[in-house]
TORPA-4810 file (N, C-alpha, C, O; in nm, 3 decimals):
<nodes>
NODE_1_-0.100_-1.406_0.770_-0.149_-1.280_0.827_-0.075_-1.255_0.958_-0.034_-1.349_1.026_M
NODE_2_-0.059_-1.129_0.995_0.011_-1.096_1.118_-0.086_-1.036_1.218_-0.198_-0.996_1.183_F
NODE_3_-0.042_-1.030_1.342_-0.126_-0.983_1.452_-0.139_-0.830_1.448_-0.046_-0.759_1.486_D
NODE_4_-0.254_-0.782_1.403_-0.274_-0.637_1.391_-0.290_-0.569_1.526_-0.283_-0.446_1.533_T
NODE_5_-0.310_-0.643_1.633_-0.324_-0.581_1.766_-0.191_-0.523_1.814_-0.189_-0.443_1.908_S
NODE_6_-0.080_-0.562_1.752_0.051_-0.513_1.793_0.096_-0.390_1.713_0.208_-0.342_1.733_K
NODE_7_0.011_-0.341_1.625_0.046_-0.223_1.545_0.030_-0.099_1.631_-0.077_-0.076_1.687_I
NODE_8_0.136_-0.017_1.643_0.123_0.108_1.719_0.012_0.197_1.662_-0.014_0.197_1.541_P
NODE_9_-0.051_0.271_1.750_-0.165_0.355_1.712_-0.129_0.454_1.601_-0.211_0.481_1.514_Q
NODE_10_-0.009_0.509_1.604_0.031_0.606_1.501_0.030_0.543_1.362_-0.006_0.608_1.264_E
NODE_11_0.071_0.417_1.352_0.066_0.347_1.223_-0.078_0.327_1.180_-0.112_0.350_1.064_I
NODE_12_-0.161_0.283_1.272_-0.303_0.265_1.242_-0.365_0.396_1.196_-0.440_0.399_1.098_T
NODE_13_-0.335_0.504_1.266_-0.387_0.636_1.227_-0.343_0.673_1.087_-0.422_0.726_1.009_N
NODE_14_-0.218_0.647_1.055_-0.166_0.680_0.922_-0.237_0.598_0.815_-0.277_0.652_0.712_T
NODE_15_-0.253_0.468_0.839_-0.321_0.383_0.742_-0.466_0.424_0.720_-0.520_0.408_0.611_L
NODE_16_-0.530_0.478_0.823_-0.670_0.518_0.813_-0.690_0.663_0.771_-0.804_0.706_0.749_N
NODE_17_-0.583_0.738_0.759_-0.591_0.879_0.723_-0.621_0.893_0.573_-0.543_0.844_0.491_D
NODE_18_-0.732_0.958_0.537_-0.764_0.972_0.395_-0.659_1.055_0.319_-0.652_1.047_0.196_P
NODE_19_-0.580_1.133_0.390_-0.477_1.213_0.324_-0.348_1.135_0.301_-0.256_1.183_0.234_A
NODE_20_-0.340_1.014_0.356_-0.221_0.930_0.338_-0.210_0.890_0.192_-0.305_0.839_0.132_C
NODE_21_-0.093_0.913_0.137_-0.072_0.877_-0.004_-0.073_0.725_-0.020_-0.030_0.652_0.070_R
NODE_22_-0.121_0.679_-0.134_-0.129_0.536_-0.162_0.009_0.471_-0.152_0.021_0.359_-0.103_K
NODE_23_0.111_0.540_-0.198_0.247_0.486_-0.194_0.289_0.453_-0.052_0.345_0.346_-0.027_W
NODE_24_0.263_0.543_0.043_0.298_0.520_0.183_0.213_0.408_0.242_0.264_0.322_0.314_L
NODE_25_0.086_0.409_0.212_-0.003_0.303_0.262_0.042_0.166_0.210_0.045_0.069_0.286_R
NODE_26_0.077_0.159_0.083_0.125_0.033_0.025_0.257_-0.010_0.089_0.278_-0.128_0.115_D
NODE_27_0.345_0.086_0.114_0.473_0.054_0.177_0.452_-0.001_0.318_0.516_-0.098_0.356_A
NODE_28_0.363_0.061_0.394_0.334_0.011_0.529_0.270_-0.127_0.524_0.307_-0.215_0.601_L
NODE_29_0.174_-0.145_0.435_0.109_-0.275_0.421_0.210_-0.384_0.388_0.197_-0.498_0.434_D
NODE_30_0.310_-0.351_0.309_0.414_-0.446_0.272_0.513_-0.468_0.386_0.559_-0.580_0.408_T
NODE_31_0.547_-0.361_0.459_0.650_-0.369_0.563_0.601_-0.432_0.693_0.678_-0.501_0.760_A
NODE_32_0.477_-0.411_0.729_0.429_-0.455_0.861_0.440_-0.606_0.885_0.474_-0.646_0.996_L
NODE_33_0.413_-0.690_0.787_0.426_-0.833_0.814_0.572_-0.882_0.817_0.599_-0.994_0.861_P
NODE_34_0.664_-0.799_0.771_0.804_-0.839_0.763_0.872_-0.831_0.899_0.819_-0.774_0.994_R
NODE_35_0.990_-0.890_0.906_1.073_-0.874_1.023_1.101_-0.724_1.040_1.148_-0.660_0.946_D
NODE_36_1.073_-0.667_1.158_1.086_-0.522_1.174_1.229_-0.471_1.158_1.250_-0.358_1.113_P
NODE_37_1.328_-0.551_1.193_1.468_-0.508_1.177_1.501_-0.499_1.028_1.561_-0.401_0.984_V
NODE_38_1.462_-0.599_0.952_1.487_-0.596_0.807_1.410_-0.484_0.740_1.463_-0.415_0.653_D
NODE_39_1.285_-0.466_0.779_1.203_-0.360_0.718_1.262_-0.223_0.745_1.266_-0.138_0.656_A
NODE_40_1.309_-0.201_0.868_1.370_-0.071_0.901_1.499_-0.051_0.824_1.524_0.059_0.773_L
NODE_41_1.582_-0.154_0.815_1.707_-0.142_0.739_1.679_-0.105_0.593_1.745_-0.018_0.537_A
NODE_42_1.580_-0.171_0.534_1.544_-0.140_0.395_1.488_0.002_0.383_1.519_0.073_0.288_D
NODE_43_1.406_0.043_0.479_1.348_0.178_0.477_1.457_0.284_0.491_1.453_0.387_0.424_A
NODE_44_1.554_0.259_0.578_1.664_0.355_0.594_1.748_0.364_0.467_1.794_0.472_0.431_E
NODE_45_1.768_0.251_0.401_1.841_0.253_0.274_1.762_0.330_0.168_1.819_0.405_0.090_H
NODE_46_1.631_0.309_0.166_1.545_0.382_0.074_1.552_0.532_0.099_1.559_0.611_0.005_L
NODE_47_1.551_0.573_0.225_1.564_0.715_0.260_1.695_0.770_0.205_1.699_0.879_0.147_V
NODE_48_1.803_0.694_0.224_1.934_0.738_0.172_1.928_0.759_0.021_1.975_0.861_-0.030_H
NODE_49_1.871_0.662_-0.050_1.863_0.672_-0.196_1.774_0.788_-0.241_1.806_0.858_-0.337_L
NODE_50_1.663_0.809_-0.171_1.575_0.920_-0.206_1.638_1.055_-0.177_1.615_1.151_-0.250_L
NODE_51_1.720_1.063_-0.069_1.794_1.187_-0.041_1.894_1.216_-0.152_1.910_1.331_-0.194_R
NODE_52_1.963_1.111_-0.200_2.057_1.130_-0.311_1.984_1.183_-0.434_2.032_1.274_-0.502_L
NODE_53_1.868_1.126_-0.461_1.789_1.172_-0.576_1.746_1.317_-0.558_1.756_1.397_-0.651_R
NODE_54_1.699_1.350_-0.438_1.656_1.487_-0.410_1.773_1.583_-0.425_1.759_1.689_-0.486_L
NODE_55_1.889_1.548_-0.370_2.007_1.633_-0.382_2.043_1.655_-0.529_2.082_1.765_-0.568_D
NODE_56_2.029_1.550_-0.609_2.058_1.562_-0.751_1.960_1.656_-0.821_2.001_1.741_-0.901_S
NODE_57_1.833_1.641_-0.789_1.731_1.726_-0.852_1.746_1.871_-0.807_1.748_1.962_-0.889_V
NODE_58_1.758_1.891_-0.677_1.771_2.027_-0.625_1.903_2.089_-0.668_1.910_2.207_-0.699_I
NODE_59_2.009_2.006_-0.668_2.139_2.056_-0.709_2.139_2.105_-0.853_2.214_2.196_-0.888_G
NODE_60_2.056_2.044_-0.936_2.050_2.087_-1.076_1.988_2.226_-1.090_2.001_2.290_-1.194_S
NODE_61_1.921_2.271_-0.983_1.864_2.405_-0.981_1.955_2.501_-0.905_1.920_2.618_-0.886_F
NODE_62_2.072_2.451_-0.860_2.167_2.537_-0.789_2.134_2.559_-0.642_2.181_2.656_-0.583_G
NODE_63_2.054_2.469_-0.582_2.017_2.480_-0.441_2.056_2.351_-0.370_1.974_2.260_-0.361_H
NODE_64_2.180_2.341_-0.319_2.217_2.218_-0.249_2.137_2.201_-0.120_2.104_2.299_-0.054_P
NODE_65_2.107_2.076_-0.086_2.034_2.048_0.038_2.130_2.025_0.151_2.248_1.994_0.130_T
NODE_66_2.080_2.040_0.272_2.161_2.009_0.390_2.139_1.863_0.424_2.029_1.812_0.403_K
NODE_67_2.238_1.796_0.474_2.220_1.658_0.508_2.318_1.614_0.602_2.317_1.498_0.642_G
</nodes>
């Protein structure tokens, strides 16, 4: 278990927000105990991959995204 007293308030608010999607809550629960540098690197790579997917989906409708 990790020290929850070191979690920034914004993260705590997000985890406690009933509107927070389960996927995001699960991702935070998984990332918080990890080394923060590694977790951020993986999250940034995930963002890159999701942007590629979004560009592909939107591009198929003829609306390229800005990036």
